[in-house]
C-alpha positions, 0 to 999 in steps of 0.5 A: 140706164134708168134704175130702178126697173119694173115691176115696183115695190114700194121702195123702188117706186119711191126711188124712181119718183125721187130720181124723176124729181131731181132730174126735173129740178135739174131744169136740162130739158135733154138730161130730162128727155133721156129717161123717156123712151124715143116715142114717149107720149104725154099729156101735160094739161091740154098739151100732147107731146110724143117723142124726146125732141118734142119733150126737150122743145116743151121743157125748154119752153117751160123752163123759160116761162117758169123761173126760179123752178122747185118741185117736189114729187110724192108717190101716191100709188104703184102697180106693175110698171106703173106709178101714180104721184102727186107733186107741187112745184113753185115758180115765178113769171117775168113780171115776178108773179109767184105761183104753186102748181099743183098736179097728179101724174100717172106713169107707165114704164117699159121693161127697161125702165124708161117712161113711156106714157105720162099724163099730167093734170096741173092747177096753178095757184097765184101765191105771194112771195112771202107765202112760198114753202119750197127755200133751197138753192136752184137744183136738187132738193136737199134730203132734209128739206120737208116733202109734200106731206111734211109741208101739209101740201 
């Protein structure tokens, strides 16, 4: 059961954001899908995804293309059962072209704390490998690694 549950406080919304970041940094589509309702609705860029099976398929495609993916999320706003976040992630393609993708997400949760709606807007910025800012081993971002605001992003 995903915790914390709505209605969110600043502390519980911040926890929820970090849990989401940790899940996505696992790059495990099946694990990530379990924090969404079985009929969850997404808009990710121009793609519309409904339900856990489509989420798994989407994330499998995403992480096959976006190699060495590392993500940082930051709480932007919250109220009741909704959270808004901003994020950035770094990745490279199979030709070793690096990108930093910036975006915002709006999330809506059910009473059990599962995300039932996710709307994401994302822009990709080509960067040089030497301009990367996210330097930790693949997986969870260490607690002492700077966040977006600390990095000036």
